[in-house]
Residue, then its C-alpha position, 0 to 999 in steps of 0.5 A: m889515760s886516753l879519750v874514747d873518741w880520740p884514742e891518740v890523745s892520751v896522757a900519763v896522769k900526774q895531777d888532774p886527769l881531766v885538766e891534762l886530757k883537755a890540754a892534750l885534746l886542745a893540742s891535738i885539735a890545733k895540730q889537726a887545724r894546722t894540717r887541715t885535717p877534719i876534726p872528729t866530733p864525739k861519737a861515744k856517749p859521755s860518761s857522767t863521771f869522766f868527760v872532757r868538755l869543750s867550752a861553747g866557744e871551743a866547740m863552735k870553733v871546731m865546727v867552723i874549722n871543719e866547715m871552712f875546710a870542707g868548703g875548700l876555704n883557708p884562713a888566707s882566702v877567708a881573710s882576703a874575701l872579708g878584707l881582713e888580715k890572715t891573722a884575724i882569721s887565724n885568731a878567730i879559729n884559734l881555740s886559745q883566743p877569745t871567741d868572736v861569734e860574729l866573725l865565726n858566723k861570717i866564716l860560716n857564711m863563706a862556707g855556705k852555712r849559717l850559725l843558728a843558736y838555740t837552748v836545750a834543757s841540760 
């Protein structure tokens, strides 16, 4: 199985296809973040029966990573400007680490952006 928006993310389904595809997707996102490659955002309309969903924190981190790299920033430069260790920034954008919304907003501010949250009907 593969994802419409990420054809390079595919798995030979052994158990739960959604669990296996999400793990493959997160690994692919992490690889792109390490190589400073822009992370594509979804283009296809989600299927109501089959959709690999990122958590709100994971989706927010993808946005921050893309904005950070588009702004020419890297974890070391952001850490230096904020007076933090590079590992703090690396952990803040690591999809498997807890989400620190305030720190993500500071990173966005350095890229000339700000975080704006609102609710919509689901």
